[in-house]
C-alpha positions in Angstrom: 216.6 111.6 66.5 213.3 110.2 65.1 210.1 112.1 64.6 208.8 111.6 67.9 211.4 112.7 70.0 212.0 115.2 67.7 208.7 116.7 68.4 208.6 116.4 72.1 211.7 117.9 72.3 211.0 120.8 70.3 207.4 121.3 72.3 209.2 120.9 75.9 212.0 123.7 74.7 208.9 125.9 73.3 207.0 125.6 77.2 210.1 126.3 79.0 210.7 129.7 76.9 207.7 130.7 78.3 208.5 130.8 82.1 211.2 133.7 82.9 214.2 132.6 85.0 213.3 129.0 84.2 216.3 126.9 85.4 217.2 125.1 81.9 219.4 122.7 83.7 216.3 121.1 85.9 214.3 120.4 82.7 214.1 117.1 81.5 215.1 116.4 77.9 212.0 114.9 77.0 208.5 116.1 78.7 207.4 113.2 80.8 204.4 112.0 81.2 202.5 111.8 84.1 199.6 108.9 85.9 198.1 109.3 88.7 196.4 106.3 90.4 194.0 107.5 93.1 191.8 104.9 95.2 188.7 106.1 96.5 188.3 105.7 100.3 191.8 103.9 101.5 193.5 104.9 104.2 197.3 104.5 105.7 198.7 101.7 106.2 196.6 99.4 104.6 199.4 98.2 102.2 201.1 95.1 102.2 205.0 96.5 102.2 203.3 99.0 105.1 203.1 95.9 107.0 199.2 95.6 107.6 198.0 91.9 108.2 195.6 90.2 105.9 196.0 92.8 102.5 198.2 92.3 99.9 199.2 94.9 97.3 202.0 94.0 94.8 201.1 96.8 93.0 201.9 99.9 95.3 204.7 97.6 96.9 206.1 97.9 93.9 206.2 101.6 92.6 206.9 102.2 96.5 209.9 99.9 96.0 211.0 101.1 92.5 210.4 105.0 93.7 210.4 106.6 97.1 207.3 106.0 99.7 206.0 109.0 101.8 205.1 108.4 104.8 203.4 111.3 106.3 201.4 112.2 103.4 197.8 113.7 104.2 195.0 114.8 102.2 193.7 118.2 102.7 189.9 116.8 103.2 189.1 113.9 104.7 185.7 113.8 101.8 185.7 113.0 97.9 185.0 116.1 96.5 187.1 118.7 98.7 189.8 116.6 98.8 189.7 116.0 94.7 189.3 120.0 94.3 192.5 120.6 96.3 194.5 118.2 94.3 193.1 119.7 91.1 193.7 122.7 91.8 196.5 122.8 94.1 194.8 125.0 96.5 193.5 124.8 100.4 189.4 123.6 100.0 188.7 126.6 102.2 189.5 129.0 99.6 187.2 127.3 96.0 184.1 128.6 97.9 181.7 126.0 96.8 184.6 123.8 95.7 185.0 123.2 100.0 182.3 120.9 100.2 180.9 117.3 99.1 178.5 117.4 96.3 179.3 120.8 94.7 181.6 121.8 92.0 185.0 123.6 91.3 184.2 127.6 89.9 186.0 127.9 86.8 188.0 131.0 87.8 189.9 128.3 89.7 192.3 127.2 87.6 193.0 123.3 87.3 196.7 121.3 86.6 195.1 118.9 83.6 194.0 122.2 82.0 197.1 123.8 82.2 199.4 121.1 81.0 196.7 120.8 78.1 197.3 124.1 77.2 201.2 123.2 77.4 200.4 120.7 75.1 199.7 117.5 76.6 197.0 115.0 75.9 195.1 114.9 78.9 192.1 112.5 80.0 190.8 110.5 83.1 188.5 107.5 83.6 186.9 106.6 86.5 185.7 109.4 89.3 187.6 112.1 88.2 186.4 115.3 90.6 183.4 114.6 92.2 180.6 113.6 93.5 179.5 116.5 92.1 179.1 118.9 88.8 181.3 120.3 85.7 179.2 123.3 86.3 180.8 125.9 83.7 183.7 123.6 82.8 183.3 121.6 79.5 184.1 118.7 81.5 185.1 117.1 84.3 188.3 119.4 86.1 190.5 116.1 86.0 189.8 116.3 82.5 187.9 114.7 79.0 186.2 111.3 79.8 187.3 108.3 78.4 186.1 105.1 78.6 189.8 103.2 80.1 193.2 104.1 79.8 193.7 101.8 76.5 191.6 103.7 74.6 193.1 106.9 75.9 196.9 105.9 74.4 194.9 104.4 71.2 193.5 108.1 70.9 196.8 110.4 72.2 198.5 111.7 69.0 202.0 111.2 68.2 204.5 113.0 70.0 202.5 114.4 72.6 203.0 114.1 76.3 200.3 112.5 78.1 198.5 113.5 81.4 196.4 110.6 82.7 194.0 110.3 86.3 192.6 107.3 87.3 189.8 107.3 89.2 189.2 103.9 90.9 185.4 103.3 92.6 187.3 100.9 95.0 187.4 100.3 98.1 184.4 102.9 98.1 181.0 100.6 100.0 179.2 99.0 100.0 180.8 95.8 99.6 179.0 92.2 99.4 179.0 90.9 103.2 181.5 88.1 103.8 183.3 88.8 100.5 186.4 89.1 101.9 186.7 86.0 104.0 185.4 84.1 100.4 188.3 86.1 99.1 190.7 84.8 100.9 191.2 87.5 103.5 191.6 85.9 107.1 189.4 87.8 109.7 191.5 86.2 112.3 194.9 88.0 111.3 193.0 91.6 111.0 194.2 94.1 113.6 191.7 96.1 114.5 192.7 100.2 115.8 191.5 100.8 119.1 188.5 103.0 118.0 186.7 100.5 116.3 184.8 97.6 118.5 186.6 94.4 118.3 184.2 91.8 117.0 183.2 89.6 114.4 181.2 92.1 112.4 184.1 94.4 112.8 186.1 92.3 111.0 184.4 91.0 108.8 184.1 94.6 107.0 187.3 95.1 107.6 188.1 92.5 105.3 185.6 93.0 102.7 186.8 96.7 102.8 190.7 94.9 102.2 189.3 93.0 99.6 188.1 96.1 97.8 190.9 97.6 98.4 192.8 94.9 96.7 190.9 95.1 93.7 192.1 98.8 93.1 195.6 97.5 93.2 194.7 95.2 90.8 193.1 97.9 88.6 196.6 100.0 89.0 198.5 97.3 87.8 196.6 97.1 84.6 197.6 100.4 83.8 201.1 99.7 84.3 200.9 97.1 82.3 199.5 98.5 79.4 202.1 101.6 80.3 204.9 99.2 80.0 204.0 98.2 76.3 204.0 101.9 75.2 208.0 101.7 76.3 207.0 104.7 78.0 207.3 103.5 81.5 210.4 104.9 82.8 209.3 108.6 81.2 206.2 108.4 83.0 206.0 110.1 86.7 203.8 107.8 88.2 201.6 108.3 91.8 199.8 106.1 93.4 197.5 107.3 96.3 193.9 108.0 97.8 191.2 110.9 98.5 190.2 110.0 101.6 190.2 107.5 105.1 188.7 104.7 105.2 184.6 104.4 105.5 184.2 103.3 109.1 183.4 105.3 112.2 185.9 108.1 113.6 187.8 108.0 109.9 186.4 109.4 106.8 185.1 112.8 107.1 187.1 113.0 110.1 190.7 115.3 110.5 191.6 112.5 112.8 194.8 110.5 110.8 192.3 107.6 110.1 190.6 110.4 108.0 193.6 112.1 106.0 196.5 110.3 106.6 197.2 108.1 103.0 199.6 105.6 101.3 201.7 107.7 98.7 204.4 106.4 96.3 206.0 108.2 93.1 208.1 106.4 90.7 209.8 107.9 87.6 212.2 106.1 86.1 215.7 106.1 86.7 215.0 109.8 87.5 214.0 108.5 91.5 216.3 106.9 93.5 214.9 103.5 94.5 213.7 102.9 98.0 213.5 106.0 99.0 211.4 106.3 102.2 210.8 109.8 103.2 209.7 111.5 105.9 208.9 114.8 105.5 205.2 116.1 105.5 203.2 116.8 102.6 199.8 117.0 101.1 198.0 115.6 97.9 197.2 119.3 97.4 201.1 119.8 96.4 200.4 117.2 93.7 199.4 120.1 91.3 202.3 122.0 91.2 204.2 119.2 91.8 202.8 118.2 87.8 203.4 121.4 86.4 207.2 121.4 87.4 207.6 118.2 85.7 206.7 119.5 82.9 208.9 122.3 82.7 205.9 124.5 83.4 205.8 127.6 86.6 202.6 126.8 88.8 200.6 130.0 89.5 200.6 132.2 92.4 197.0 131.5 93.4 198.3 127.2 94.0 199.0 127.9 97.9 200.0 124.0 97.9 204.1 123.4 97.0 206.0 121.1 94.4 207.4 118.0 95.9 209.8 117.8 92.7 212.7 118.6 95.3 211.9 115.8 97.2 211.1 113.4 95.1 214.1 113.4 93.0 216.5 113.8 96.3 219.1 111.1 97.3 218.6 110.4 100.7 215.4 109.0 103.0 213.9 110.5 106.1 213.6 114.0 106.2 214.3 115.6 103.0 213.3 119.2 103.1 213.5 120.4 106.8 210.8 123.3 106.2 208.3 120.2 105.6 207.5 119.7 109.4 204.2 120.2 109.5 201.0 119.3 107.7 197.2 121.1 107.4 193.9 119.2 107.0 190.9 120.7 107.3 187.0 119.8 107.2 183.4 121.5 105.7 180.7 120.1 104.5 180.5 116.3 103.8 177.2 114.9 103.3 174.0 117.5 102.5 171.2 118.0 105.0 172.2 115.7 107.6 173.3 118.3 110.3 171.0 121.0 111.2 171.9 124.5 113.9 169.2 126.4 114.4 167.4 127.8 111.7 170.5 126.6 109.0 169.9 123.3 107.4 172.6 121.3 105.6 175.7 123.2 107.8 178.9 121.2 107.9 180.9 120.1 110.9 184.1 122.9 110.4 187.5 121.4 111.6 190.9 123.1 111.0 194.5 121.0 112.0 197.9 121.1 112.0 200.0 117.8 112.5 203.4 117.3 113.5 205.8 114.9 114.1 204.8 114.5 118.2 201.4 116.4 117.6 198.1 116.4 115.8 196.1 119.9 117.3 192.5 119.8 116.0 190.0 123.7 115.9 185.9 122.1 115.5 184.6 125.8 115.3 181.2 124.5 115.9 181.9 122.1 119.2 177.8 122.2 119.8 177.0 120.4 116.0 177.2 116.4 115.7 180.4 115.7 114.2 179.1 112.5 112.4 176.1 114.1 111.6 172.5 114.8 113.7 171.1 111.2 115.0 167.8 110.1 113.7 165.1 111.9 114.5 162.7 109.3 116.5 162.9 106.1 117.9 166.4 105.0 117.0 166.3 102.7 113.3 167.4 99.0 113.5 170.8 97.3 112.4 169.6 96.3 109.1 168.5 100.3 108.4 172.2 101.4 109.3 174.0 98.9 107.7 172.1 99.9 104.1 171.1 103.1 104.2 173.7 106.4 105.3 171.1 108.7 105.8 169.0 107.3 108.1 171.0 109.2 110.9 174.9 110.1 111.5 175.1 110.5 107.9 178.7 111.8 107.8 179.4 107.9 108.3 178.6 105.8 105.3 176.5 102.8 105.9 177.8 99.4 106.4 178.0 96.8 109.3 180.2 98.5 111.5 178.2 101.4 111.8 175.1 99.6 112.0 176.7 97.7 114.9 178.1 100.6 117.1 175.0 102.4 116.6 173.2 99.6 117.9 175.2 99.6 120.8 175.9 102.7 122.5 177.0 101.8 125.5 180.1 100.4 123.8 183.2 102.5 124.7 183.9 103.3 121.1 180.4 104.7 120.3 181.4 108.2 121.8 184.6 108.3 119.9 182.7 108.2 117.0 179.6 109.5 117.2 179.8 112.1 120.7 180.2 115.7 120.7 183.7 117.1 120.4 185.4 120.3 122.5 186.5 123.5 120.8 190.1 122.0 121.0 191.6 118.6 120.7 195.7 117.6 120.9 196.9 114.4 120.7 200.1 113.4 121.6 201.4 111.1 118.9 204.8 110.1 120.4 202.4 108.2 123.3 199.1 108.2 121.4 199.5 107.4 118.2 195.5 106.5 117.4 194.5 109.4 118.9 192.5 108.1 122.1 193.2 110.8 124.9 192.5 114.5 123.8 195.1 116.4 126.2 193.9 119.6 125.3 193.0 120.8 128.7 196.3 119.0 130.8 197.9 122.1 132.1 201.6 119.9 131.1 200.2 120.5 127.2 199.2 124.5 127.7 202.2 125.7 126.3 201.9 123.5 122.9 198.2 123.8 122.9 199.6 127.8 122.0 201.8 127.0 119.8 200.2 125.0 117.8 197.0 127.3 117.9 199.1 130.0 116.9 200.8 128.3 113.8 197.2 126.9 112.8 195.6 130.5 112.8 198.4 131.9 111.2 198.6 129.9 107.9 194.4 130.0 107.9 194.6 133.4 107.6 197.7 133.8 105.1 196.0 131.5 102.8 192.7 133.7 103.1 190.4 130.8 104.9 187.5 132.7 106.3 186.9 130.7 109.1 190.2 132.0 110.5 188.3 135.4 110.5 185.3 134.2 111.7 182.8 134.1 108.4 180.3 131.7 108.0 180.1 131.7 103.9 181.5 127.8 103.6 177.9 126.6 105.1 176.4 128.8 103.1 177.2 127.6 99.7 174.9 124.6 98.3 175.0 121.8 97.7 174.0 120.5 94.1 172.6 117.5 95.3 170.9 119.2 98.2 167.3 117.7 96.4 168.2 114.3 96.2 169.3 113.8 99.9 166.3 112.4 102.0 168.1 112.2 105.9 166.5 112.1 109.1 167.4 114.7 111.8 166.7 116.1 114.9 164.0 118.5 114.2 
């Protein structure tokens, strides 16, 4: 045994000794590396192996082929900062005080998995977009770890004998996109499938092509990291996870709790430890990654982590439903962009939502249905196409600026306008067996009365058990102010 393996084995055993009652047989003899590849504003099913026409994602396809593909993975929140906060802490974002909202911070009292792994002997770092947008208040560095210019420099700085944990946060496929870049890059607008919650026209098709090209850029970046890892000879001793932080940036997607805002591609590869080519139907939250990473390293997740480790599912042999208890997942939303919404004398409030998703149904509670879910419309005269295409903050600011938003806002008579920007009822229920795109709310249909009652009870029980302020009528999550509030200039209704 050479010095590297000897040192690594000793470190692994010392870490294991810290865990009373630990099953030694479940601990790998050499602690694995952990690599998270995270896209910014990606969405299910936008990968070539998932059958989406027009997009090519060979790296995601490879990781899914050489590992396990999850078909029912969802982010905790469909917004960058709270989604990433949940991934890092292994907790529901509604438990994280300021961390529940965009442009905020994760209070230092909430442990994050990179720090826990670093304390256990891992070499930790990140590049690109870590936790954010927001601040590192009360922390020595970003919650994702110390910053490195690139993965190669991180590997070069890594001390010999130390396993590593690295967070790669791509800025793709976040907006803005050069208009027409997708078609110029070889993506055929005629082959794009426009989901029925968006208008089908040349503007939207071109915008989707531009988004797909940016998503392919993320896939290419992921491939560069995989190549660098292969050169170290440690590819098969590295748990690799590839996914995204929230849905794609189109109307009725990102910053909403519909499936288009929360459903994520997710694949996990870990050499011979994971049976190749499995497709799993268990419902998982990306918040589950934190306890998964800790358990992979032989550590016991702290009691504060409300998420559950996926390791038993990852290491199983079968496809389909692996863990029968994983028959649903929760998602939720608080505030996305700052000061985009006024409620009486309250400025900068969010649009709080909580949902439960099962194989057959998606049930949503909108706690303040009188608020505008996409943000308030502009004050005064409605701006034109160019204004909405270039500036998120001219109105409906929870939807990112871009051609699709601009077209839809300037065509309010289109059938998809109300779905994207109109007010919503307090309760929504979608029968996914008949309505996979969630177009028809059946919450008030007498035929679904028992389903609404059952899912509402299940949802509220879990929210109360996890100390969600919304479940007990608390509004403190609205009162946490943004670290960026002074920088946002948003026109809203007086």
